C-alpha positions as CSV (number, residue, x, y, z in Angstrom):
1,M,-263.1,-158.1,164.7
2,L,-263.3,-156.1,161.6
3,K,-261.2,-152.9,161.2
4,P,-262.8,-149.7,160.1
5,E,-262.5,-149.0,156.3
6,K,-259.5,-146.8,155.7
7,K,-260.7,-143.7,153.7
8,T,-258.5,-142.3,151.0
9,G,-260.3,-139.2,150.2
10,E,-257.1,-137.1,150.6
11,Q,-255.6,-138.6,147.7
12,E,-256.1,-137.0,144.3
13,H,-255.2,-138.8,141.0
14,N,-254.6,-137.2,137.5
15,Q,-256.1,-139.1,134.5
16,T,-255.6,-138.5,130.7
17,S,-258.9,-140.1,129.7
18,K,-262.3,-139.3,130.8
19,R,-263.3,-142.8,131.3
20,F,-261.3,-145.2,133.5
21,F,-261.8,-147.7,136.4
22,C,-261.2,-147.9,140.1
23,N,-260.7,-150.9,142.2
24,G,-259.5,-149.3,145.5
25,G,-255.9,-150.3,144.7
26,G,-255.8,-152.8,147.7
27,G,-255.6,-156.0,145.6
28,A,-257.9,-158.5,147.6
29,L,-258.4,-155.7,150.2
30,G,-259.7,-153.1,147.4
31,H,-263.3,-152.9,146.3
32,P,-265.3,-154.2,143.3
33,L,-263.9,-152.8,140.0
34,I,-266.2,-150.0,138.8
35,W,-265.9,-147.6,135.7
36,L,-266.0,-143.8,136.5
37,T,-266.4,-141.1,134.0
38,C,-265.2,-137.4,134.8
39,G,-268.1,-135.1,134.7
40,Q,-268.6,-131.6,133.4
41,Y,-265.8,-130.0,135.6
42,G,-263.3,-132.9,135.1
43,T,-263.5,-134.5,138.4
44,V,-265.2,-137.5,139.9
45,T,-265.1,-139.2,143.2
46,C,-265.1,-143.0,143.7
47,P,-268.3,-143.8,145.7
48,Y,-266.5,-146.7,147.3
49,C,-263.2,-145.6,148.5
50,S,-263.5,-141.6,148.1
51,K,-260.5,-141.4,145.9
52,K,-260.8,-138.0,143.7
53,F,-259.8,-138.2,140.3
54,H,-259.0,-135.3,137.9
55,F,-259.2,-135.2,134.0
56,Q,-256.0,-133.7,132.5
57,Q,-256.0,-133.2,128.8
58,S,-252.8,-134.4,127.3
59,E,-250.8,-131.9,125.2
């Protein structure tokens, strides 16, 4: 019996680059590696695992 996928939408991750990848962070239990780009407001949400990423410009 399959267990429901664990949603991680409450987690927020800061990035120093506007383009990066997400693989779900679960190793073999993660999702396919996809590339994401932060949008106009500096945020993007992964369509697979719902992780929220925020761009923070390095000083």
